[in-house]
C-alpha positions as CSV (number, residue, x, y, z in Angstrom):
1,M,28.3,-8.8,-5.6
2,A,30.9,-6.1,-6.1
3,H,30.8,-4.3,-2.7
4,V,29.3,-5.7,0.5
5,E,28.9,-3.9,3.8
6,K,28.3,-6.0,6.8
7,L,25.7,-4.9,9.3
8,S,24.5,-6.3,12.5
9,I,20.7,-6.4,12.8
10,A,18.4,-7.5,15.6
11,L,15.4,-9.7,14.8
12,T,12.6,-11.0,16.9
13,P,12.9,-14.7,17.6
14,E,10.1,-15.4,15.2
15,M,11.8,-13.5,12.4
16,A,15.1,-15.1,13.0
17,E,13.5,-18.6,12.9
18,A,11.8,-17.7,9.6
19,V,15.1,-16.7,8.2
20,R,16.8,-19.9,9.4
21,Q,14.0,-22.1,8.0
22,C,14.3,-20.5,4.6
23,V,18.0,-21.3,4.6
24,E,17.6,-24.8,6.0
25,S,14.9,-25.6,3.4
26,G,17.3,-24.7,0.6
27,E,15.1,-21.9,-0.6
28,Y,18.0,-19.5,0.0
29,A,21.8,-20.1,0.3
30,S,22.3,-17.8,3.2
31,S,20.6,-15.5,5.8
32,S,22.0,-12.6,3.9
33,E,20.1,-13.6,0.7
34,V,16.9,-13.7,2.7
35,I,17.4,-10.3,4.1
36,R,18.5,-8.8,0.8
37,E,15.4,-10.1,-0.9
38,A,13.2,-8.8,1.9
39,L,14.8,-5.4,1.5
40,R,14.3,-5.4,-2.2
41,D,10.6,-6.2,-1.6
42,W,10.4,-3.5,1.0
43,K,11.9,-1.0,-1.4
44,L,9.4,-1.9,-4.1
45,K,6.5,-1.7,-1.7
46,R,7.7,1.7,-0.4
47,S,8.0,2.9,-4.0
48,L,4.5,1.8,-4.8
49,Q,3.1,3.5,-1.7
50,Q,4.9,6.7,-2.6
51,N,3.3,6.5,-6.1
52,E,-0.1,5.9,-4.6
53,I,0.4,8.9,-2.2
54,E,1.4,11.1,-5.1
55,E,-1.6,10.0,-7.1
56,L,-3.9,10.8,-4.2
57,R,-2.3,14.2,-3.9
58,N,-2.9,14.8,-7.6
59,L,-6.5,13.7,-7.4
60,W,-7.1,15.8,-4.3
61,Q,-5.6,18.8,-6.1
62,T,-7.8,18.1,-9.1
63,G,-10.8,18.1,-6.9
64,L,-9.8,21.4,-5.3
65,D,-9.1,22.9,-8.7
66,S,-12.5,21.9,-10.0
67,G,-14.2,24.4,-7.8
68,P,-16.8,24.3,-5.1
69,G,-19.1,21.3,-4.7
70,R,-22.8,21.3,-5.8
71,L,-24.1,20.2,-2.4
72,D,-23.7,22.5,0.6
73,D,-24.1,20.3,3.6
74,M,-24.1,16.7,4.8
75,N,-27.9,16.3,4.7
76,A,-27.9,17.3,1.0
77,I,-25.1,14.8,0.3
78,K,-27.0,12.0,2.1
79,A,-30.2,12.9,0.3
80,K,-28.5,12.8,-3.1
81,A,-26.9,9.4,-2.3
82,R,-30.2,8.0,-1.2
83,Q,-31.8,9.3,-4.4
84,R,-29.1,7.6,-6.5
85,L,-29.4,4.3,-4.5
86,L,-33.2,4.3,-5.0
87,S,-32.9,5.0,-8.7
88,Q,-30.4,2.1,-9.1
89,D,-32.8,-0.3,-7.3
90,T,-35.6,0.6,-9.6
91,E,-33.4,0.2,-12.7
92,Q,-32.4,-3.3,-11.7
93,H,-35.9,-4.5,-11.1
C-alpha cells in the first residue's frame, strides 16, 4: 500500500463487533482490511446502482420519444390488461 491516510470512524457496537470477529477469526489481518473491503464493495454497489439509474433514464426517454400511448385512460389500460390475461388463460388450457 503506497500511501495510507488514517481516519477515525465511528461504528455502532454491532458493526464494531462484526469487524472484531472477522479479525479474530483470521478472515482478515486487521480492522483496516475489513473496512477497506467494505468500502470496495460499497463503491461497486454504488457504481452498479448508478448504471441502473442511467439505464432507467434511457428507457424512460425512449418511452417518451416513442410518442403518445395507445390507451387514453386507466380504465382502458385495465381493460386491455384483463383482455391479455384472459387470452393467456385460454391459450394455456
